Each structure stands twice: as C-alpha cells, then as structure tokens.
C-alpha positions as CSV (number, residue, x, y, z in Angstrom):
1,X,-3.3,-14.0,-8.0
2,X,-3.6,-10.9,-7.2
3,X,-6.2,-9.4,-6.1
4,X,-7.4,-6.7,-7.9
5,X,-7.2,-2.6,-7.3
6,X,-10.1,-0.5,-7.0
7,X,-10.6,1.2,-9.8
8,X,-10.3,-3.1,-11.8
9,X,-13.6,-3.8,-9.5
10,X,-16.0,-0.7,-10.0
11,X,-15.2,-1.1,-14.1
12,X,-16.4,-4.5,-13.1
13,X,-19.1,-3.1,-11.6
14,X,-19.9,-0.7,-13.7
15,X,-19.7,-2.8,-16.7
16,X,-22.6,-5.7,-14.1
17,X,-24.7,-3.3,-13.9
18,X,-24.6,-1.6,-18.3
19,X,-25.2,-5.2,-19.1
20,X,-27.8,-6.1,-16.4
21,X,-29.5,-2.3,-17.8
22,X,-28.9,-3.5,-21.1
23,X,-30.6,-7.0,-21.2
24,X,-33.6,-6.2,-19.0
25,X,-33.8,-3.3,-21.0
26,X,-34.4,-4.7,-25.3
27,X,-35.5,-8.4,-23.3
28,X,-38.0,-7.4,-22.2
29,X,-38.5,-10.0,-19.9
30,X,-41.5,-9.8,-16.2
31,X,-40.9,-13.3,-14.9
32,X,-38.8,-13.2,-12.1
33,X,-36.8,-16.7,-13.8
34,X,-35.3,-14.6,-17.2
35,X,-34.6,-11.5,-14.9
36,X,-32.9,-13.9,-11.6
37,X,-31.2,-15.3,-15.4
38,X,-30.3,-12.5,-16.8
39,X,-28.7,-10.6,-13.7
40,X,-26.6,-13.8,-13.6
41,X,-25.0,-14.0,-16.9
42,X,-24.2,-9.6,-16.1
43,X,-22.1,-10.5,-13.5
44,X,-20.8,-13.3,-14.9
45,X,-20.0,-11.4,-17.3
46,X,-18.5,-8.1,-14.5
47,X,-16.2,-11.1,-12.9
48,X,-15.0,-12.9,-15.9
49,X,-14.1,-8.9,-16.7
50,X,-13.0,-8.2,-13.8
51,X,-10.1,-11.0,-13.5
52,X,-9.0,-10.5,-17.3
53,X,-7.4,-7.0,-16.0
54,X,-6.4,-7.9,-13.4
55,X,-3.8,-10.9,-14.8
56,X,-3.5,-8.6,-17.7
57,X,-2.2,-5.9,-15.0
58,X,0.3,-8.5,-13.7
59,X,1.8,-9.6,-16.1
60,X,2.5,-5.7,-17.3
61,X,3.5,-5.4,-13.4
62,X,5.4,-8.9,-13.5
63,X,9.4,-8.8,-15.2
64,X,9.6,-10.5,-19.0
65,X,12.0,-13.6,-17.6
66,X,15.5,-14.1,-16.1
67,X,18.2,-13.7,-17.8
68,X,16.0,-12.3,-21.2
69,X,17.2,-9.5,-22.6
70,X,14.9,-7.0,-25.7
71,X,17.3,-5.4,-26.2
72,X,21.3,-5.4,-27.8
73,X,23.5,-7.5,-25.6
74,X,25.2,-4.5,-22.7
75,X,21.7,-3.2,-22.3
76,X,22.1,-4.1,-18.8
77,X,24.0,-4.6,-15.4
78,X,26.1,-6.9,-14.0
79,X,22.8,-6.9,-11.9
80,X,20.8,-8.5,-13.8
81,X,18.9,-5.0,-13.7
82,X,18.3,-2.6,-16.2
83,X,20.4,0.5,-17.2
84,X,18.5,3.4,-18.1
85,X,19.3,7.5,-19.0
86,X,19.5,9.9,-16.7
87,X,18.0,12.6,-16.4
88,X,20.4,15.4,-17.7
89,X,19.5,17.3,-14.1
90,X,20.9,14.7,-11.9
91,X,24.5,15.4,-13.6
92,X,24.3,19.0,-12.0
93,X,26.2,19.8,-8.6
C-alpha cells in the first residue's frame, strides 16, 4: 500500500478534529470514558478516510492492465504506451 501524501494526511487529521468536535457537541458527554470512546471513533474514521483516499489515488495512478486498450485497435504504439496527439507548436522549427 502506498504511503499517504501530505494532503491526504491533513485531510484525515481535519476529519478527526471536526468529527471529534461535532460528536462532543452533539452528545454532551462529560465523562472521561464517553469522551474517550468518541475520540477513538473519530480517530478510526479519520484513519479510514485517509486509507481510502490513498488507495483511490493509487488506483488512478496504476495502469489499466497489461495489453488492455480502452480505444480502438491501433490506438497504442508497438511498445504498448498510449499515443498522444502532438500539440501544434511541436512541429514548428
């Protein structure tokens, strides 16, 4: 599993803090055990969201499959790499 990026870690941290504040405000808990349970739930939610974001990003970066082509035949070069159109200015001298 790839390591989460800084943005993903910060998003997970924000989710933990926001969830903790919201749960404590809504529940009105004042006992230490109840607060600890709510904080642990928020930490689990933040960790889960960070892992899901990291795995989704890894799936977007990984190739679709060996030899698989989404387009019509001849869409790829002999090397298997996708063929991209060249910009107009690339042919200027």
